[in-house]
C-alpha positions as CSV (number, residue, x, y, z in Angstrom):
1,M,-37.8,-23.5,10.8
2,R,-40.9,-24.7,9.1
3,K,-38.8,-25.4,5.9
4,Y,-36.6,-27.8,7.6
5,I,-39.8,-29.4,9.6
6,G,-41.0,-30.0,6.3
7,E,-38.0,-31.4,4.7
8,L,-37.6,-33.5,7.9
9,G,-41.1,-34.9,7.0
10,L,-40.4,-35.7,3.6
11,T,-37.1,-37.6,4.6
12,I,-39.2,-39.9,6.7
13,V,-41.6,-40.0,3.8
14,A,-38.7,-41.1,1.8
15,I,-37.4,-43.6,4.1
16,I,-41.0,-45.3,4.6
17,W,-41.6,-45.6,1.1
18,G,-37.8,-47.1,0.8
19,S,-39.1,-49.9,3.4
20,G,-42.2,-50.4,1.4
21,F,-39.7,-52.2,-1.6
22,V,-39.3,-55.2,0.6
23,A,-42.8,-55.0,1.9
24,S,-44.1,-55.1,-1.8
25,A,-41.9,-57.8,-2.9
26,V,-43.6,-59.8,-0.2
27,A,-47.2,-58.9,-0.6
28,L,-46.6,-59.6,-4.6
29,D,-46.4,-63.5,-3.8
30,H,-49.9,-63.4,-2.3
31,F,-51.9,-60.6,-3.9
32,T,-52.0,-59.2,-7.4
33,P,-50.6,-55.7,-8.0
34,Y,-54.2,-54.2,-8.4
35,Q,-55.4,-56.0,-5.5
36,I,-52.7,-54.5,-3.2
37,L,-53.4,-51.1,-4.6
38,A,-56.8,-51.0,-3.6
39,I,-56.2,-52.6,-0.4
40,R,-53.6,-50.1,0.7
41,F,-55.6,-47.0,-0.4
42,L,-58.9,-48.8,1.3
43,I,-56.6,-48.9,4.4
44,G,-55.5,-45.3,4.2
45,V,-59.0,-43.8,3.6
46,I,-60.5,-45.8,6.7
47,L,-57.7,-45.0,9.1
48,L,-57.6,-41.2,8.3
49,G,-61.7,-41.1,8.0
50,L,-61.7,-42.5,11.8
51,V,-58.9,-40.3,13.2
52,F,-60.2,-37.3,11.7
53,F,-63.8,-37.9,11.6
54,K,-64.6,-34.7,13.4
55,K,-62.7,-32.5,10.6
56,L,-64.7,-34.1,7.8
57,K,-68.0,-32.6,8.8
58,H,-66.5,-29.5,7.7
59,I,-65.1,-30.5,4.4
60,K,-65.2,-27.9,1.6
61,K,-66.5,-28.4,-1.9
62,S,-63.1,-27.2,-3.3
63,T,-61.4,-29.8,-1.0
64,I,-63.3,-32.7,-2.5
65,I,-62.6,-31.5,-6.0
66,K,-58.9,-30.7,-5.6
67,G,-58.3,-34.0,-3.3
68,S,-60.0,-36.1,-6.1
69,V,-57.4,-34.3,-8.8
70,I,-54.3,-35.5,-7.0
71,G,-55.9,-38.7,-6.0
72,I,-56.4,-39.7,-9.7
73,F,-52.5,-38.5,-10.6
74,L,-51.7,-41.0,-7.5
75,Y,-53.5,-44.0,-8.7
76,L,-52.9,-43.6,-12.5
77,A,-49.2,-43.2,-11.6
78,F,-49.0,-46.5,-9.4
79,A,-50.9,-48.5,-11.8
80,L,-48.5,-46.9,-15.0
81,Q,-45.7,-48.0,-12.5
82,T,-47.1,-51.5,-11.8
83,V,-47.9,-52.3,-15.7
84,G,-44.7,-50.9,-16.7
85,L,-42.8,-53.3,-14.2
86,V,-44.4,-56.4,-16.1
87,Y,-42.6,-55.5,-19.5
88,T,-39.3,-53.9,-17.9
89,T,-36.8,-54.5,-15.5
90,P,-37.4,-53.6,-11.7
91,S,-34.2,-51.5,-11.9
92,K,-35.2,-49.3,-15.3
93,N,-38.5,-49.0,-13.7
94,A,-37.1,-47.4,-10.6
95,F,-34.8,-45.1,-12.4
96,L,-37.6,-43.9,-14.8
97,T,-40.3,-43.3,-12.0
98,A,-37.5,-41.0,-10.5
99,V,-37.3,-39.1,-13.7
100,N,-40.4,-37.0,-11.9
101,V,-37.8,-34.9,-10.0
102,V,-36.9,-33.3,-13.6
103,I,-40.4,-33.2,-14.7
104,V,-41.8,-31.3,-11.7
105,P,-39.9,-28.0,-12.4
106,L,-41.0,-28.3,-15.8
107,I,-44.5,-28.3,-15.2
108,A,-44.0,-25.2,-13.2
109,F,-42.3,-23.7,-16.1
110,F,-44.3,-24.5,-19.0
111,I,-47.9,-24.4,-17.4
112,Y,-47.2,-21.8,-14.5
113,K,-44.5,-19.4,-16.4
114,R,-42.6,-19.9,-13.3
115,K,-39.1,-19.1,-13.3
116,M,-36.7,-22.1,-12.8
117,D,-34.3,-22.1,-10.0
118,K,-30.5,-23.2,-11.7
119,Y,-29.6,-24.8,-8.5
120,E,-32.7,-26.6,-8.1
121,L,-32.7,-27.8,-11.7
122,M,-29.0,-28.8,-11.0
123,G,-29.9,-30.5,-8.2
124,A,-32.6,-32.5,-10.0
125,L,-30.4,-33.2,-12.6
126,M,-27.8,-34.8,-10.1
127,A,-30.5,-36.7,-8.4
128,I,-31.8,-38.6,-11.7
129,I,-28.2,-39.3,-12.4
130,G,-27.3,-40.5,-8.8
131,V,-30.6,-42.6,-8.9
132,G,-29.7,-44.0,-12.2
133,V,-26.5,-45.1,-11.0
134,L,-27.9,-46.7,-7.8
135,S,-30.6,-48.8,-9.5
136,L,-30.1,-49.2,-13.1
137,K,-28.4,-52.3,-14.9
138,L,-26.7,-52.0,-18.3
139,S,-29.2,-52.5,-20.9
140,V,-30.1,-51.1,-24.0
141,G,-33.3,-50.3,-26.1
142,V,-36.6,-48.6,-25.0
143,N,-39.5,-50.8,-24.7
144,F,-43.6,-50.7,-23.9
145,G,-42.6,-51.0,-20.3
146,D,-40.1,-48.1,-20.6
147,F,-42.8,-45.9,-22.0
148,L,-45.6,-46.6,-19.3
149,T,-43.1,-46.1,-16.5
150,L,-42.3,-42.7,-18.2
151,L,-45.9,-42.0,-18.0
152,C,-45.9,-42.8,-14.4
153,A,-43.3,-40.4,-13.7
154,V,-45.3,-37.7,-15.3
155,G,-48.1,-38.6,-13.0
156,F,-46.1,-38.5,-10.0
157,A,-44.6,-35.2,-10.9
158,F,-47.9,-33.8,-11.6
159,H,-49.2,-35.4,-8.0
160,I,-46.1,-33.8,-6.4
161,F,-46.8,-30.7,-8.2
162,Y,-50.5,-30.0,-7.3
163,T,-50.0,-31.1,-4.1
164,A,-48.0,-28.2,-3.5
165,Q,-50.5,-26.0,-5.1
166,F,-53.4,-27.2,-3.4
167,V,-52.1,-27.6,0.1
168,K,-51.5,-23.6,0.1
169,D,-55.4,-23.0,0.4
170,E,-56.6,-26.4,1.7
171,D,-56.8,-28.4,5.0
172,P,-53.7,-30.9,4.3
173,V,-55.3,-33.7,6.2
174,L,-58.8,-33.4,4.4
175,L,-56.9,-33.4,1.1
176,T,-55.1,-36.6,2.0
177,V,-58.1,-38.3,3.1
178,I,-59.9,-37.4,-0.2
179,Q,-57.4,-38.3,-2.5
180,M,-57.0,-41.4,-0.6
181,A,-60.8,-42.1,-1.4
182,A,-60.5,-41.2,-5.2
183,A,-57.8,-44.1,-5.3
184,T,-59.5,-46.6,-3.5
185,V,-62.7,-46.1,-5.9
186,L,-60.5,-46.2,-8.7
187,G,-58.5,-49.3,-7.3
188,F,-61.6,-51.2,-6.9
189,I,-63.2,-50.4,-10.4
190,V,-60.1,-52.1,-11.9
191,V,-60.0,-55.0,-9.6
192,L,-63.7,-55.5,-10.5
193,F,-62.9,-54.6,-14.3
194,K,-60.0,-57.1,-14.3
195,G,-62.0,-59.9,-12.3
196,E,-59.5,-60.5,-9.6
197,T,-62.0,-60.3,-6.9
198,H,-60.8,-63.5,-5.3
199,F,-58.4,-62.5,-1.9
200,A,-56.4,-65.3,-0.7
201,A,-55.5,-64.7,3.0
202,S,-52.3,-65.5,4.5
203,F,-50.7,-64.1,7.6
204,E,-47.5,-63.3,5.7
205,G,-49.4,-61.4,2.5
206,V,-51.8,-59.5,4.8
207,S,-48.9,-58.5,7.4
208,A,-47.2,-56.9,4.2
209,V,-50.3,-55.3,2.6
210,L,-51.0,-54.0,6.2
211,Y,-47.5,-52.2,6.4
212,L,-48.1,-50.7,2.9
213,G,-51.5,-49.5,3.9
214,V,-50.9,-48.2,7.5
215,F,-47.2,-46.7,6.9
216,S,-46.7,-46.4,2.8
217,T,-49.9,-45.2,2.5
218,T,-51.8,-43.2,5.4
219,I,-48.8,-42.2,7.2
220,A,-46.3,-41.4,4.4
221,F,-49.0,-39.5,2.4
222,L,-50.4,-37.7,5.1
223,L,-46.7,-36.6,6.1
224,Q,-45.9,-35.7,2.7
225,T,-49.2,-33.5,2.2
226,V,-48.5,-31.8,5.6
227,A,-44.7,-31.1,4.8
228,Q,-45.3,-29.8,1.1
229,K,-47.1,-27.0,2.7
230,F,-43.2,-26.0,3.9
231,V,-41.3,-27.2,1.1
232,S,-41.1,-26.0,-2.9
233,E,-42.4,-28.6,-5.2
234,T,-38.8,-29.4,-6.9
235,N,-37.0,-29.7,-3.4
236,A,-39.9,-31.8,-2.2
237,A,-39.4,-34.1,-5.5
238,I,-35.7,-34.3,-4.9
239,I,-35.8,-35.1,-1.0
240,L,-38.7,-37.9,-2.2
241,S,-36.2,-39.3,-5.1
242,T,-34.2,-40.3,-2.0
243,E,-36.3,-43.3,-1.9
244,A,-34.2,-45.4,-4.2
245,F,-31.4,-44.9,-1.6
246,W,-33.6,-46.1,1.4
247,G,-34.7,-48.9,-0.7
248,M,-31.5,-49.9,-1.3
249,V,-30.3,-49.7,2.5
250,F,-32.9,-51.6,3.4
251,S,-32.5,-54.4,0.8
252,V,-29.5,-54.8,2.2
253,I,-30.3,-55.0,6.0
254,I,-33.4,-57.2,5.4
255,L,-33.1,-58.7,2.2
256,S,-29.2,-59.3,2.5
257,E,-28.4,-57.8,-1.0
258,V,-24.6,-57.1,-1.5
259,L,-23.2,-53.5,-1.3
260,T,-21.4,-52.5,-4.3
261,F,-19.1,-49.6,-5.2
262,K,-22.0,-48.4,-7.6
263,M,-24.2,-48.1,-5.1
264,I,-22.2,-46.2,-3.0
265,I,-21.3,-43.6,-5.7
266,G,-25.0,-43.6,-6.8
267,A,-25.8,-42.8,-2.8
268,I,-23.5,-39.9,-2.9
269,L,-24.5,-38.7,-6.2
270,I,-28.0,-38.4,-4.4
271,L,-26.6,-36.7,-1.0
272,V,-24.8,-33.9,-3.4
273,A,-27.8,-33.4,-5.4
274,I,-29.6,-32.4,-2.1
275,I,-26.6,-30.4,-0.9
276,I,-26.9,-28.4,-4.2
277,S,-30.9,-27.6,-4.1
278,E,-30.7,-27.0,-0.1
279,T,-27.4,-24.5,-0.2
280,K,-27.4,-23.3,-3.5
281,L,-23.6,-23.6,-3.1
282,K,-23.5,-20.6,-1.2
283,F,-20.9,-21.7,1.0
284,I,-18.6,-22.2,-2.1
285,R,-19.9,-18.4,-3.7
286,K,-19.2,-16.8,-0.3
287,K,-15.5,-18.4,-0.4
288,S,-15.1,-17.1,-3.7
289,Y,-16.2,-13.8,-3.3
290,K,-14.0,-13.5,-0.2
291,E,-10.9,-14.9,-2.3
292,A,-11.8,-12.3,-5.1
293,V,-11.8,-9.0,-2.6
């Protein structure tokens, strides 16, 4: 039962992140990418700190260390994704970011010698194909932006993997507060280093950043950390990859993007990926066994 609650939580996270594509597009008209990252993480740490102030009194050294580690991975992944977008197309950026779905089980295998679940791996590969069909436009060649985005995918993969590891022994709320704090510190260091200290406030821009800070950051990452306590890291990565699907849904609804046949095929492939990883095709295997008998 807790597994299904965790999966529902991660699905809500993917929906929130999907809606965040629209908010990001609006925010980028008013702030630089690095300003947006710093502000959204700052909003996250302030809100979480106010809500869970009493919990912070009992924070452990191990929580601070582990939260800082995933906070660093989180910021680096977002920063690499942002810089990568300068040199590559949005569709390739979205696709290559989603490669983290395949990297997560590889981390478990190579670093922790954990046996790969063939159905989870099959689901991960199917998800990456689905995201590719959904978001990728035909273009050849690999450029610097693609390389940076691949590094971003590695960063997100490590973030998902270590969140799953650390949340087993740590309070997920405190872990989220610390990762937000670490990402905020890194965010403002980068803003200061780049000299982007001038913030032009407008209602539209502030509203978009507030949405990203409250929903896409505070609520989403808190929900992700708590939910990953009950879901395997590979399954978590597959469910979170549906962010691309929800991004498409919100783009069609809010930005009036035209729904194409390619988008529908991509969405079906992602759905099949989740079914494979969740059911491990037991319903087919049971049917085959009965027929054999």
